[in-house]
C-alpha positions in Angstrom: -19.9 -3.2 2.4 -16.1 -3.3 2.1 -14.3 -0.2 3.2 -10.6 0.7 3.2 -9.5 3.8 5.0 -5.9 5.1 4.7 -4.2 7.4 7.2 -0.7 8.5 8.2 0.3 10.6 5.2 1.9 14.0 5.6 4.9 16.2 4.9 8.4 14.9 5.8 11.9 15.8 4.9 14.1 13.6 2.8 15.5 10.8 4.9 12.6 10.8 7.2 9.9 8.2 7.9 6.2 7.8 7.8 3.9 4.9 8.6 0.7 4.5 6.6 -2.3 2.6 7.9 -5.0 0.9 5.9 -8.0 -0.1 8.1 -10.3 -2.6 6.4 -13.9 -3.3 7.3 -16.7 -5.4 5.8 -14.3 -8.2 4.7 -15.8 -11.6 4.4 -13.2 -13.1 2.0 -10.8 -15.9 2.9 -8.2 -15.2 0.3 -7.2 -11.7 -0.6 -4.2 -9.5 -1.0 -3.8 -5.9 0.2 -1.7 -3.7 -2.0 -0.3 -0.2 -1.6 -0.2 1.9 -4.7 0.9 5.4 -5.4 0.2 8.0 -8.0 2.2 11.2 -8.5 0.9 14.1 -10.6 1.1 13.3 -14.3 2.2 9.7 -13.7 0.5 6.4 -13.8 -0.6 4.6 -10.6 2.2 2.2 -9.6 2.4 -0.7 -7.2 4.5 -0.2 -4.2 4.0 -3.2 -2.0 1.5 -5.9 -1.2 0.8 -8.7 1.3 -1.2 -11.9 0.9 -3.7 -12.6 3.6 -3.3 -16.3 3.9 0.4 -16.6 4.6 1.7 -13.0 4.9 3.9 -13.3 1.8 5.1 -9.8 0.9 6.1 -8.2 -2.4 7.9 -4.9 -3.0 8.7 -2.7 -6.0 12.4 -2.4 -6.7 12.2 1.3 -6.1 11.2 0.8 -2.4 12.9 -2.5 -1.5 14.9 -2.1 1.6 13.2 1.1 2.6 9.5 0.2 2.9 8.0 -2.6 5.0 4.5 -3.9 4.7 2.9 -5.7 7.6 -0.6 -6.6 8.9 -2.3 -6.8 12.2 -5.2 -9.2 11.6 -6.7 -8.6 15.0 -7.1 -4.9 14.0 -7.9 -5.6 10.3 -5.2 -3.1 9.5 -2.3 -3.2 7.0 0.7 -0.9 7.5 3.3 0.5 5.3 6.4 1.6 7.1 8.4 4.0 4.9 11.9 4.9 5.9 14.7 6.8 4.1 12.1 8.7 2.2 13.1 10.5 -1.0 11.5 13.4 -2.9 10.5 10.9 -5.7 8.3 9.1 -3.1 6.0 12.0 -3.2 2.5 10.9 -4.3 -1.0 10.0 -3.2 -0.8 6.6 -1.6 -3.7 4.2 -1.9 -4.4 0.9 -0.4 -6.5 -1.7 -2.3 -7.8 -5.2 -1.9 -7.8 -8.0 -4.5 -10.0 -11.0 -3.9 -8.7 -14.4 -4.8 -5.4 -13.0 -6.1 -3.0 -14.6 -8.5 0.4 -14.9 -6.9 2.4 -13.5 -9.7 4.3 -10.3 -9.2 3.1 -8.8 -12.4 -0.5 -9.5 -11.5 -0.2 -8.2 -8.0 1.3 -4.9 -9.1 -1.4 -4.3 -11.7 -3.9 -1.9 -10.1 -6.6 -3.1 -12.5 -6.7 -6.4 -10.7 -7.8 -4.8 -7.4 -11.5 -4.8 -6.4 -11.7 -2.3 -3.6 -9.9 1.0 -3.0 -9.4 3.5 -0.3 -9.6 7.3 -0.7 -5.8 7.8 -0.7 -3.5 9.8 1.6 -0.9 12.4 0.5 2.7 11.8 1.1 5.1 14.7 0.4 8.8 14.5 0.8 10.7 17.7 0.7 14.4 17.9 -0.4 
């Protein structure tokens, strides 16, 4: 059974940093992508960043480019999202998700409907 477990959320002041972790288990796929998505109250779920398993190619939403960094530790089966220079508008529940046999198009990778497995989410709150 595939499981994704997020951790690392919390409350931080604007300008601060957090590092989210997504621990994966039960993976037997050779080709997949791990994505981070977020959803604020009353808003649609949006793609933040993703990383491809085979070559580590990364993708970022324009709103977080230069502030967030996605990385993976394959030995630990964990994907991280380092979030720096946080802004109040980054406040949301953050989810990690896995897509099997992904299509390497930005629009495809940032569409949450293309992801097969999801974690439970972790709350990130940025105060002004």
